[in-house]
N, C-alpha and C positions, 0 to 999 in steps of 0.2 A: 496542898497541891503545888506541883512545880509549874509555875506560870510559864517559864521559858520553854519547857518541854511541850506544854500544851500548845503554845503559839507556834512552835516549830512544826508540830504534827499538822496543825491546821494549814500552815503555809505549804507544807509538803503535799498535803492532800489537794489543795487548790491548784498547785502547779501540775500535779499529775492529771487532774481533771482537764485543765487547760490544754495539756499536751495531747490527751486523747481527743479533745474537741478539735484541735488544730489538725491532728492526724486524720480525723474523719472528714474534715473540710477538704484537706488536700486530696484524700481518696476520691471524694465526690467530684472535685475539680478534675482529677485525672480521668475518672469515668466519663465525665461530660465531654472532655476534649478528645478522648480516644474514639476513633471511628468504630461504629458498630459493625460495619461491613468493610473489609479490606478488599479493594479492587486492584487486581494485578494484571488482568487481561481484558481485552475487549473483542467482541464478535459482532459482525453484522451479517444478516441473512435476508434473502428476499423470498417472499411467498406469493403465490397467485400467478396468474397468466396475464401477459400483456393484453390490454393496457391497464388492467385492474390489479396492480401489484402493490405490495407493502413491504417496506424494509424494517426489520426488527433490529434494534441496537441494544446491546446489553453488556454489562460488566460482569466479570467472574473473578472469584478468589483464586481458583485453580482450573485446570483442564482435566480433572479426574472423573467427572461424571460420564456415565455411559451414554446418556441421552440428554440433550439440551432442549428445554421448552421455551416459551415466550412469556412466562408469567411475570418476569421481572424486567421485561424489555420495554423500551420506548419506541413508539411507532413513527415512521415517516412515510407519507404517501409516495408511491412510485418506486422505481428502481433507483437506489442511491449507492454511490461509491464511497468508500471510507479511506481517510488518511488519519494519521495520528502524530502527535508531537508531545513528548513527555506524558503528562497525565490527562491530556485532552484529546477528544476526537473531533474530526472535521468531516461533515457529510455533505454530499451534493447530489441532488436528484435532477432529472431532466425535465425542466419546466421553467419557462421564461417568467421573470428575468433570472439569469444565473445567480444562484444563491448558495453560499457556503455557510452551513450552520455549525456552530461550535457547541460541543457538549462537554460538560464535566460531570463528575459522579457525586451523587448525594452520599455523604459519609454515613448517614443513618440507615439508608436502604440499599445503597449500591446502584440505584437506578440512574441512567444518564438524564441530566437535566440541561435544557438549552441555556447557553451562556452568551449567545450573541449571533448576529447574522452579518455576513459580508455580501453585498449585492452589487452585481455588475450589469447595468442596463444594456440591452441590445444583444445579449447572448442568452443561450438556453441552459448551459451547464458549465461547471468547472471540469476541465479535462485532466489536469494534473496539478499537484501542489508540491512545492519543494521548500522545506524549512531550513533556514540558515542559522538562526538564533532565536532567542525569546522575543526579540524585537524586529526581526527581519525574515520575511518569507516571500515567495513568488508563486503565482498561480496563473495558469493559462485557462482561457475560457473559449467556448466554441458554440456551434449550433446557431450561427448568426454572425455577429462581429467576433473576429478572432483577435484576442488581445492577450498580453502578458502583463499582469498587474503586480505591483509590490504592495505588501501590507504588513502590519504589525500584529503578530499572533496574540500578543498579550492584550493590547487595547482593542484589537480587531477593527482597525480602520485602515483604509487604503492610504498609502503614503507615496505612491508614484506609479509609473508605468514605463516599460521598456519599449522604445520606438522600434517597431518591426517592419517599417515601410520598405526597407531594403530587401526583405525576404520575398516580396511579391514576385510572381512570375506570370508572364503573358500566357493566357490559356487556362489559368487556374480559376475554377469557379469558386472553390473554397480552399483555405489553408488550415490545416489542423496542427496543433502543437501538443503532441502526445508522447509522454515518456521523458524523463529528465534525470540528471545526476549533477551533484555539486562536488567540486574537488578544488581545494585551495581557494584561489580567488576567482575561479571560473565556474560558470553555470552552463551546462550542456543540455540542450533541449531539442527533442526530435521534431522534425518538420515533415509534413506530408501534404502533397499537392494533389487535388482532386479536380477532374474535368467536369463539364456540364452533364456528361453521361455517367457520372459517379465512378469513373475509372481512374487509375493512377495516371498522372500527367507525365511522369518521367520513369525511367528504369534505374534510378540511382537512389541511394540512401542519403538523406540530408539531416544535418544536425547544426543548430545555431549555437554559436559560442558567445556567451555574454560575459562581460567584465564586471564583476561585482562592485569593486571600488567606485567605478564611474556610473554603473547601472546602464551601460550602453551595449548595443549589439556590436560585437567585434568583427565577426565574419560568419559565413555559412560554409561548412565543409561538406563535400559530396563524394560519393564513391559508387562507381558503376558495377561493382561486383555483386551487389544485392540491392534491393529496393524496399520501399514501404516500411519505414520506421513508424509503427502505429500500435500503441499500447493503450491500456486503460487502467483504472484503479484496481481492477481484479486480475490484470494480466500485466506482467512486467517485461520490458525489453532492454533495460539498462542494468548493468551490474558493475561493481568496482571491487577489485581484489585488494589484498593486504599491501601490495606494492604501490597501489594507486593507479594501476592500469584500469581503464574503463572498457567494458565490452558492450557492444551495441548489436542487438539482434534485428535483422530485417526479415519481413515476411516473404520477400521476393515479389516478382511480377510474372506474367505469362512468358516473359523473355529472359529473366534472370532468376537464379535460385534463391531460396531462403538461406540465410547465412549469418555469421557473426563477424563483426569488424572490431578492431581494437584501436583505442586512443591511448598511447603509452603515457606513463606518469611524466608530468612536466611538459607534455606536448599538447598542441591543440589541432592536430591533424590526424586523419586515419593512417594507421601504420601500413605502409605499402607492402611490408613483408608478411603480414598476417591476414589470412582469411580462412574461416572455417565454413565449408560448404555443407550445410545441414542436409540439403536434399541428397547430395551424393553419399553422405555418411549414413543416413537413416533410410534412404530409398524414396522418400517423399518430402514435400515441403513441410516446414514446421513453424510454430508460433510460440513466442514466449521464451524467456531465459531466466533461470535462477541459478546463481553461482554460489558455492559454499566453500571455496578455497581449494588450493592445490589442484586446480583443474576440474574438480568435481562439479558438474552442472546438470541441469535437467531442462527439457523442453517438452512440447507436446507436438506430435506428428498428426497431420491432417490425413485421415485415412481415405476419404473420398474427396479428391481434389475438386469435384464439381459442386460440393456442398460445404464450403468453408463457413457459411453462416448458419449451418445446421437446421435447415428447414425440415429435414427428414429425420431428425433425432441426433443423439450424441455421435460425434464424428472425430474426436481427438483421443490420442493415446499418449500417456506419459513415456518419455524416453530418457535414459541416462546417457550423458555425453561427457567427453573429456576435452576441455578447452585447450589444454596444453598439447596433448597428442593429436587433437582434432579428429577424434574417432568416436564411434557410437558404442555404448555398452548394451544396446538393445532395449526393448520395451520392458517396463517394470512388470514383473510377473504377477499374474492373478488378479489384475485390475480390469474393470469394464471400460468401455468407451465412455468419455465424459463430454459434457458441454464445454469444450475448451475455448470456444469463441466468446464465452461469457465470464468464465472464471477458471484459473489454473493456479491459484495461490499456493505458494510454498514458503514456509517460515522455519527458521532454526532458532529456538529459544534456549537450548542447552547444548552441551558437548556430545550428547548421546543420540538425539533423534532430529529428523526433519519432519515437520508436519505439513500435510498438503490436502487440498480439497478434492473430493470425488463427488461429482454431481451428475446424476443420470435421471431418467424419467421416473424411476421408482426409489431412488436413494440420494440422500444428501448427507455426506459424512466427512469427517476429518480422519485421515489415515496417518500413520507414522512410518518413516523409513529409518531403520536402525543403522547408524553409521558404521558400527563395528563389523557387521556381517551382511548388510543389505537386505535383511528380512523386513517384510512389510506386514502390517496388521492394522485393523480398524481401531481407532481410539475413541471416537465419539460420533453419534448421530446428531445432526443439527436440523433445525426446523425450516429448511429452505436452502436456496442457492447461496453458497458462501461468497460474500463480496468483501469481507474484511476480517482480518485476524491480527491482533497486535498485542505485544507485551508492553505494558505501561511502565514508564520509569521517570 
């Protein structure tokens, strides 16, 4: 017998077995670390009637299903608004003390799991949240004490507060900070003054300008051409274009129309040469602004001006407008009246379509607007009023 050949064969066999074993271990390791469910989108919907409402939060791999249920959703009591940053969601319901709950997604199931809470005593809810980086964010709270706090989104702890004492006005029962936009080193935040009779105190639009490097209020800018800068998590009134110009939508008051103001790139004042009168362009006052470049924008028109809070049912209609030409393209065809005082979300996740919410007494759906030809079709039915729609990144 050739001892050398026998030993060589035994060694070769042992090495081959070891290689297979290591390969199997590497495969098992890869399988263990690879998420079972890939979460690319997040949706929040609200079911039930006030005050017995529930918010359903869930992650999705895609938006291709015809109908969405709540089997894989995480529930939060009450009506809750949604914000997102990268792979995390931030939810706030109306309940003292103001609490912002952070959710991440379980890689094994795709379900949202609570990852922390940020609590601000003295207030009832978070009004708006603006993320600057992984370590810096700002949030306004209201329904009690109105404050603007700074926090770290990663560690989820409060790191400071912007002093807003200079914003106070005589005669204002409450001050709301709703709607915001960040650009360069400045933070722009909407300010709304309310009287003791729940009416608007002034006929002007107000925006606070905050310097990020110092964390201090720089000034408040005001414009009398429109009033009531007042948005929420499911309705937007600030937009920024590719040039860095910021557009601010005001709801108007009984004495001034709803309209759009502009803060040009590099400036911290309202542009005196620009005003888009939405009431004159569409025939009635409007609420909300969603801008998708080259002037293409959408708003919702209030059909019955005496029922802006929709006690009598859906009362808002989607309208297409052009911010550059300051003209109306008319109502989006084939759509019903929606509950626009609660939600009018619009999102653009690709170069082909804009997704938007349609919420009525009998229907809660996501529709899509095709950018190439303006055709509209229903994409998905959802299990309640849409309060959040995000692409995670």
